[in-house]
MIVEX-682939 format. One record per residue (C-alpha): x, y, z. Coordinates in steps of 0.2 Angstrom, whole numbers, always signed. Layout:
<atoms>
ATOM	X	Y	Z
...
</atoms>
This chain:
<atoms>
ATOM	-137	-171	-412
ATOM	-151	-159	-407
ATOM	-150	-144	-396
ATOM	-162	-136	-384
ATOM	-167	-118	-380
ATOM	-161	-118	-362
ATOM	-150	-105	-355
ATOM	-132	-107	-361
ATOM	-117	-106	-350
ATOM	-110	-115	-335
ATOM	-121	-116	-319
ATOM	-120	-123	-302
ATOM	-132	-138	-300
ATOM	-134	-134	-282
ATOM	-141	-116	-286
ATOM	-149	-118	-303
ATOM	-155	-135	-303
ATOM	-157	-137	-284
ATOM	-167	-122	-280
ATOM	-174	-123	-262
ATOM	-192	-120	-257
ATOM	-198	-114	-240
ATOM	-196	-125	-225
ATOM	-209	-132	-214
ATOM	-221	-143	-224
ATOM	-234	-151	-214
ATOM	-237	-169	-214
ATOM	-255	-167	-222
ATOM	-250	-154	-234
ATOM	-240	-160	-249
ATOM	-227	-149	-256
ATOM	-217	-148	-272
ATOM	-199	-154	-272
ATOM	-187	-142	-264
ATOM	-173	-146	-276
ATOM	-181	-151	-292
ATOM	-171	-161	-305
ATOM	-167	-155	-322
ATOM	-182	-153	-332
ATOM	-183	-160	-349
ATOM	-180	-146	-361
ATOM	-193	-143	-375
ATOM	-187	-147	-393
ATOM	-182	-132	-404
ATOM	-169	-126	-416
ATOM	-158	-118	-403
ATOM	-141	-111	-409
ATOM	-124	-119	-406
ATOM	-118	-115	-388
ATOM	-134	-120	-379
ATOM	-139	-137	-371
ATOM	-137	-152	-382
ATOM	-146	-169	-383
ATOM	-136	-184	-387
ATOM	-142	-202	-390
ATOM	-131	-217	-385
ATOM	-133	-230	-399
ATOM	-121	-244	-393
ATOM	-115	-252	-377
ATOM	-96	-248	-380
ATOM	-86	-242	-366
ATOM	-74	-233	-377
ATOM	-75	-216	-386
ATOM	-81	-222	-404
ATOM	-96	-213	-411
ATOM	-112	-218	-402
ATOM	-104	-223	-386
ATOM	-108	-215	-369
ATOM	-90	-208	-368
ATOM	-92	-200	-385
ATOM	-109	-193	-379
ATOM	-101	-185	-364
ATOM	-87	-178	-374
ATOM	-101	-169	-385
ATOM	-107	-160	-370
ATOM	-92	-149	-367
ATOM	-95	-133	-357
ATOM	-113	-130	-362
ATOM	-121	-145	-354
ATOM	-133	-158	-361
ATOM	-144	-173	-359
ATOM	-138	-191	-363
ATOM	-152	-203	-368
ATOM	-151	-221	-375
ATOM	-158	-230	-390
ATOM	-172	-241	-385
ATOM	-162	-257	-389
ATOM	-151	-253	-374
ATOM	-164	-254	-361
ATOM	-157	-265	-347
ATOM	-140	-265	-354
ATOM	-123	-264	-345
ATOM	-110	-252	-352
ATOM	-92	-256	-346
ATOM	-82	-241	-347
ATOM	-63	-241	-352
ATOM	-61	-224	-344
ATOM	-70	-211	-333
ATOM	-85	-201	-339
ATOM	-78	-184	-338
ATOM	-90	-171	-346
ATOM	-84	-153	-348
ATOM	-100	-146	-342
ATOM	-117	-151	-333
ATOM	-122	-168	-338
ATOM	-140	-176	-337
ATOM	-140	-195	-340
ATOM	-158	-202	-342
ATOM	-159	-220	-344
ATOM	-173	-230	-352
ATOM	-188	-237	-343
ATOM	-179	-253	-341
ATOM	-164	-244	-334
ATOM	-145	-243	-339
ATOM	-130	-249	-329
ATOM	-113	-240	-331
ATOM	-99	-249	-324
ATOM	-81	-244	-319
ATOM	-76	-262	-320
ATOM	-67	-261	-304
ATOM	-53	-251	-312
ATOM	-58	-232	-311
ATOM	-70	-219	-305
ATOM	-86	-220	-315
ATOM	-91	-201	-316
ATOM	-80	-186	-313
ATOM	-91	-170	-315
ATOM	-84	-154	-322
ATOM	-74	-146	-308
ATOM	-80	-128	-312
ATOM	-98	-126	-309
ATOM	-103	-142	-317
ATOM	-117	-154	-311
ATOM	-122	-172	-314
ATOM	-140	-178	-314
ATOM	-145	-197	-315
ATOM	-162	-205	-319
ATOM	-165	-223	-321
ATOM	-147	-226	-319
ATOM	-136	-239	-310
ATOM	-118	-234	-306
ATOM	-108	-249	-301
ATOM	-90	-256	-299
ATOM	-81	-239	-297
ATOM	-64	-239	-290
ATOM	-52	-225	-283
ATOM	-38	-226	-271
ATOM	-42	-209	-263
ATOM	-60	-203	-263
ATOM	-76	-204	-273
ATOM	-74	-221	-280
ATOM	-91	-220	-290
ATOM	-95	-202	-292
ATOM	-87	-185	-289
ATOM	-97	-170	-294
ATOM	-99	-152	-288
ATOM	-118	-156	-287
ATOM	-127	-172	-290
ATOM	-145	-176	-293
ATOM	-152	-194	-292
ATOM	-169	-200	-297
ATOM	-174	-219	-297
ATOM	-156	-223	-297
ATOM	-144	-234	-288
ATOM	-125	-233	-283
ATOM	-118	-249	-278
ATOM	-103	-261	-277
ATOM	-90	-248	-278
ATOM	-74	-249	-268
ATOM	-59	-239	-262
ATOM	-50	-231	-248
ATOM	-61	-216	-247
ATOM	-79	-212	-251
ATOM	-91	-219	-264
ATOM	-99	-202	-268
ATOM	-92	-185	-265
ATOM	-102	-169	-268
ATOM	-95	-152	-265
ATOM	-111	-140	-265
ATOM	-127	-150	-267
ATOM	-135	-166	-267
ATOM	-153	-171	-271
ATOM	-160	-189	-271
ATOM	-178	-195	-274
ATOM	-182	-214	-274
ATOM	-164	-219	-275
ATOM	-153	-232	-266
ATOM	-134	-231	-261
ATOM	-129	-248	-255
ATOM	-116	-262	-254
ATOM	-101	-250	-258
ATOM	-85	-256	-249
ATOM	-76	-240	-245
ATOM	-65	-235	-231
ATOM	-73	-218	-229
ATOM	-91	-213	-230
ATOM	-104	-219	-243
ATOM	-109	-202	-246
ATOM	-98	-187	-241
ATOM	-102	-169	-244
ATOM	-94	-152	-243
ATOM	-95	-142	-226
ATOM	-106	-129	-234
ATOM	-117	-141	-244
ATOM	-136	-142	-246
ATOM	-143	-159	-247
ATOM	-161	-165	-249
ATOM	-163	-184	-247
ATOM	-181	-190	-251
ATOM	-187	-207	-250
ATOM	-170	-214	-251
ATOM	-162	-229	-244
ATOM	-143	-229	-239
ATOM	-139	-245	-232
ATOM	-126	-259	-230
ATOM	-111	-249	-236
ATOM	-95	-255	-227
ATOM	-89	-238	-223
ATOM	-84	-228	-208
ATOM	-101	-219	-209
ATOM	-116	-219	-221
ATOM	-116	-200	-224
ATOM	-106	-185	-217
ATOM	-96	-170	-222
ATOM	-78	-173	-227
ATOM	-72	-157	-218
ATOM	-77	-148	-202
ATOM	-95	-142	-206
ATOM	-100	-124	-207
ATOM	-117	-116	-200
ATOM	-123	-115	-218
ATOM	-123	-134	-220
ATOM	-141	-141	-222
ATOM	-145	-159	-224
ATOM	-164	-163	-225
ATOM	-169	-181	-222
ATOM	-187	-185	-228
ATOM	-195	-202	-227
ATOM	-178	-210	-229
ATOM	-168	-225	-222
ATOM	-150	-226	-216
ATOM	-146	-243	-210
ATOM	-131	-255	-207
ATOM	-118	-243	-213
ATOM	-101	-247	-207
ATOM	-97	-240	-189
ATOM	-112	-229	-190
ATOM	-125	-221	-201
ATOM	-121	-203	-199
ATOM	-103	-196	-195
ATOM	-112	-183	-185
ATOM	-130	-175	-185
ATOM	-124	-157	-186
ATOM	-135	-148	-199
ATOM	-147	-162	-201
ATOM	-166	-159	-201
ATOM	-180	-171	-203
ATOM	-197	-171	-211
ATOM	-210	-185	-212
ATOM	-203	-201	-205
ATOM	-185	-206	-206
ATOM	-177	-223	-199
ATOM	-159	-226	-193
ATOM	-153	-242	-186
ATOM	-142	-233	-174
ATOM	-142	-216	-164
ATOM	-129	-208	-174
ATOM	-141	-197	-185
ATOM	-150	-190	-170
ATOM	-160	-194	-155
ATOM	-176	-184	-158
ATOM	-188	-183	-174
ATOM	-180	-200	-180
ATOM	-185	-218	-177
ATOM	-171	-228	-171
ATOM	-175	-246	-177
ATOM	-170	-260	-188
ATOM	-180	-257	-205
ATOM	-178	-276	-209
ATOM	-172	-272	-226
ATOM	-171	-287	-238
ATOM	-155	-290	-248
ATOM	-152	-278	-263
ATOM	-160	-287	-278
ATOM	-169	-284	-294
ATOM	-187	-281	-288
ATOM	-192	-273	-304
ATOM	-190	-256	-311
ATOM	-174	-248	-318
ATOM	-162	-252	-304
ATOM	-160	-263	-289
ATOM	-168	-260	-273
ATOM	-170	-266	-255
ATOM	-187	-273	-252
ATOM	-195	-272	-235
ATOM	-207	-285	-227
ATOM	-224	-280	-220
ATOM	-216	-282	-202
ATOM	-204	-268	-206
ATOM	-206	-251	-196
ATOM	-205	-243	-213
ATOM	-221	-251	-219
ATOM	-236	-239	-220
ATOM	-227	-226	-208
ATOM	-221	-213	-221
ATOM	-228	-196	-226
ATOM	-230	-196	-245
ATOM	-226	-177	-248
ATOM	-224	-175	-267
ATOM	-217	-193	-271
ATOM	-231	-203	-279
ATOM	-221	-218	-284
ATOM	-206	-228	-278
ATOM	-190	-232	-286
ATOM	-198	-245	-297
ATOM	-212	-233	-302
ATOM	-224	-243	-291
ATOM	-238	-231	-285
ATOM	-237	-226	-267
ATOM	-253	-228	-258
ATOM	-261	-216	-245
ATOM	-250	-224	-231
ATOM	-234	-224	-240
ATOM	-218	-232	-234
ATOM	-202	-225	-229
ATOM	-187	-227	-240
ATOM	-185	-230	-259
ATOM	-196	-246	-259
ATOM	-215	-246	-258
ATOM	-222	-263	-251
ATOM	-233	-272	-264
ATOM	-231	-290	-260
ATOM	-248	-292	-252
ATOM	-253	-309	-246
ATOM	-266	-316	-258
ATOM	-279	-328	-252
ATOM	-288	-342	-262
ATOM	-304	-349	-254
ATOM	-314	-364	-259
ATOM	-331	-372	-251
ATOM	-334	-390	-252
ATOM	-349	-395	-262
ATOM	-357	-405	-247
ATOM	-361	-399	-230
ATOM	-365	-414	-218
ATOM	-380	-412	-207
ATOM	-379	-419	-189
ATOM	-398	-422	-184
ATOM	-393	-426	-166
ATOM	-385	-409	-163
ATOM	-394	-399	-176
ATOM	-379	-392	-186
ATOM	-372	-393	-204
ATOM	-354	-395	-205
ATOM	-347	-382	-218
ATOM	-330	-386	-225
ATOM	-317	-380	-237
ATOM	-299	-375	-241
ATOM	-289	-359	-240
ATOM	-272	-356	-248
ATOM	-261	-341	-245
ATOM	-245	-334	-254
ATOM	-237	-333	-237
ATOM	-240	-341	-220
ATOM	-253	-330	-210
ATOM	-268	-331	-199
ATOM	-284	-326	-208
ATOM	-301	-323	-200
ATOM	-315	-330	-211
ATOM	-333	-325	-210
ATOM	-345	-339	-216
ATOM	-364	-340	-220
ATOM	-375	-354	-225
ATOM	-392	-351	-232
ATOM	-406	-363	-237
ATOM	-423	-358	-244
ATOM	-437	-368	-235
ATOM	-455	-369	-239
ATOM	-466	-365	-224
ATOM	-484	-366	-229
ATOM	-486	-356	-244
ATOM	-471	-346	-241
ATOM	-452	-348	-245
ATOM	-441	-342	-231
ATOM	-422	-340	-230
ATOM	-416	-351	-216
ATOM	-398	-346	-212
ATOM	-383	-346	-201
ATOM	-367	-335	-199
ATOM	-351	-340	-190
ATOM	-333	-335	-190
ATOM	-317	-345	-188
ATOM	-298	-342	-190
ATOM	-288	-351	-202
ATOM	-269	-355	-201
ATOM	-266	-352	-219
ATOM	-250	-357	-229
ATOM	-244	-359	-247
ATOM	-248	-378	-248
ATOM	-267	-376	-243
ATOM	-276	-378	-226
ATOM	-293	-386	-223
ATOM	-306	-377	-213
ATOM	-322	-382	-205
ATOM	-336	-374	-195
ATOM	-352	-380	-187
ATOM	-367	-370	-193
ATOM	-381	-369	-180
ATOM	-398	-362	-183
ATOM	-409	-352	-171
ATOM	-421	-362	-159
ATOM	-436	-369	-169
ATOM	-427	-370	-185
ATOM	-418	-385	-193
ATOM	-408	-389	-209
ATOM	-416	-400	-222
ATOM	-407	-411	-234
ATOM	-406	-403	-251
ATOM	-399	-388	-260
ATOM	-391	-373	-250
ATOM	-379	-359	-254
ATOM	-364	-353	-244
ATOM	-351	-339	-244
ATOM	-334	-337	-236
ATOM	-326	-320	-234
ATOM	-310	-314	-226
ATOM	-313	-300	-213
ATOM	-303	-289	-201
ATOM	-287	-294	-211
ATOM	-270	-285	-208
ATOM	-266	-272	-221
ATOM	-254	-283	-230
ATOM	-268	-296	-234
ATOM	-279	-293	-250
ATOM	-297	-297	-245
ATOM	-304	-312	-253
ATOM	-321	-321	-254
ATOM	-331	-335	-263
ATOM	-349	-340	-265
ATOM	-354	-357	-269
ATOM	-369	-369	-270
ATOM	-369	-384	-258
ATOM	-379	-399	-254
ATOM	-384	-403	-236
ATOM	-384	-421	-233
ATOM	-386	-432	-218
ATOM	-370	-440	-211
</atoms>
């Protein structure tokens, strides 16, 4: 077990780890995170009593050496980082008891993620009740159970990055935080609880960034568990709250909005928020360390966000200049394959050559196609390029569609039988379609 030179002692994640920066970032002026997550400490030979680094080497849910519960017990009141052996990437650890560190705990899963399950028997994580904090990265918390509140996680303060809390159940909430909550590129979904999916103290500070909170069978998606004070601050930034129980927010007291946020009802506010169905697809393994809700290109979340400081999504897929709202960045672009038939039939009566081919798309779509047909012809001692250009629209599908276009020449020109060359290129396509094109030699022959 190695330790790190970070400041010893207990601390409150809401203040030490969740330090706020100034309000009022402009849409075109990226800012740093207001509440940065725990930074990785530099290696050193720090004396006993400072932060520790522990590696989990097996998938046991017990307390034997190398297990995650053993690792949590090593943290004690000084705090530490729990990492995982590379062989555990993508593994599920089924706990036989709650993770209850005696100090601040940072769990950093491998690139493939790590799943920690309460096995529908108990709460998954209980943070230290005295100035402790919990931070998760590349982690899935699932199947927690409590009869009262916080079926999945209870913490004085909680930070989530590229993580998901799902499928927990109980009479109360799925997550309860007392002082602070920070999330970035994370998802809270499919928790079946009688209370709120995420509940927080009346004086809490929350910063919810590019996060999706959806399909929790709860009284509300988010809200305070006690009458809020005027110090309560909840910042929603490029996030989605959708289809959560009776409503998405128990009230909108203390909520502020930055970028674009989407709610499927009016409970989170009536101004500075888009009330619409984000058309979320079911929670699924879409790649990355944890499960996510994908969005289709028809979602109001598509290309309407403001990126701020978040450059990737929950799966670590890069966000483009027109980033999407929520934890998922759409990248399932329609791909087009075009072919040109080797023969263009010449109609001498009407003077056109019929250019034909096929198009295939990864989803049904209407694709505009720009066509050109060129032929080198000898006129006296010169070689001139006789050519025609035209456009058409193709109803494209996954099995393939044929297209055809009559290519007419200018008055006084005529196609000749023989070699020619053709191009076909998509143009003015929607943003979700990847441009495509093809060039091919053809032979013009009489019908």
